[in-house]
C-alpha positions as CSV (number, residue, x, y, z in Angstrom):
1,M,83.8,139.1,108.1
2,V,85.3,142.2,109.8
3,T,87.1,142.0,113.1
4,T,89.3,144.5,115.0
5,M,92.5,144.4,116.9
6,D,92.6,145.6,120.4
7,Q,95.2,147.9,122.0
8,T,97.7,145.1,122.8
9,G,97.6,143.7,119.3
10,R,95.1,140.7,119.9
11,L,92.9,139.7,117.1
12,V,89.6,137.8,117.6
13,I,89.0,135.2,114.8
14,P,85.2,135.1,114.3
15,S,83.6,131.9,115.6
16,Q,82.3,130.8,112.2
17,I,85.8,130.9,110.7
18,R,87.3,129.1,113.9
19,R,84.7,126.3,113.5
20,E,85.1,125.9,109.7
21,A,88.9,125.8,110.2
22,S,88.7,123.6,113.1
23,L,90.7,125.9,115.3
24,Q,90.7,125.0,119.0
25,P,92.1,127.1,121.9
26,G,95.8,126.6,122.1
27,T,96.3,125.8,118.4
28,P,99.8,127.1,117.3
29,L,99.4,129.4,114.3
30,D,101.8,130.8,111.8
31,V,101.4,134.4,111.1
32,R,103.0,136.0,108.0
33,W,103.1,139.4,106.2
34,R,103.5,138.5,102.4
35,D,103.0,140.9,99.5
36,G,100.8,143.2,101.5
37,V,98.6,140.5,103.0
38,L,98.4,139.1,106.5
39,E,98.3,135.3,106.4
40,I,97.3,133.2,109.4
41,E,97.3,129.4,109.2
42,P,97.6,126.5,111.6
43,Q,101.2,125.1,112.0
44,P,101.6,121.8,110.2
45,L,101.4,118.7,112.5
46,P,105.0,117.5,113.0
47,V,105.3,113.9,111.8
48,V,107.9,111.2,111.1
49,L,107.6,108.8,108.2
50,Q,107.7,105.1,109.2
51,R,107.5,102.0,107.0
52,K,104.6,99.8,107.9
53,G,104.9,96.7,105.7
54,R,105.0,98.0,102.2
55,L,103.4,101.4,103.2
56,L,105.1,104.6,104.3
57,V,103.0,106.1,107.1
58,A,103.1,109.6,108.7
59,T,103.1,109.2,112.5
60,P,102.6,112.4,114.7
61,T,105.5,113.1,117.0
62,G,103.4,114.7,119.7
63,R,99.9,114.8,121.1
64,V,97.1,115.0,118.4
65,P,93.8,116.6,119.2
66,V,90.8,114.3,119.2
67,L,89.1,114.1,115.8
68,R,85.5,115.2,116.3
69,T,82.6,113.8,114.5
70,A,81.6,117.3,113.2
71,T,85.0,117.6,111.6
72,V,84.7,114.3,109.9
73,E,81.1,115.0,108.6
74,R,82.1,118.5,107.3
75,T,85.2,117.0,105.5
76,R,83.1,114.3,104.0
77,R,80.4,116.9,102.8
78,D,83.2,119.2,101.4
79,L,84.8,116.3,99.5
80,S,81.5,115.0,98.2
81,G,80.7,118.4,96.8
82,R,84.0,118.8,95.0
83,R,83.6,115.3,93.4
84,G,81.5,116.5,90.5
85,R,83.7,119.5,89.8
86,D,87.1,117.8,89.5
């Protein structure tokens, strides 16, 4: 997909990519220039590790966006498609 940058440096991420990456307005993004390539990715969710019984559980330190049904279904579909290839 092709997009352009405006005069103030803003870049529009096409809606299909935003949907596939589950990017919502206000999502913090890391932007890097590495080896001649511009990389944009969502910041990792900050978590703390807590022991719950015998398990070590990652617990978010801040608010977490609501998990949407469409995101769950897309992830299930992607994982089931990979199962035969791994």
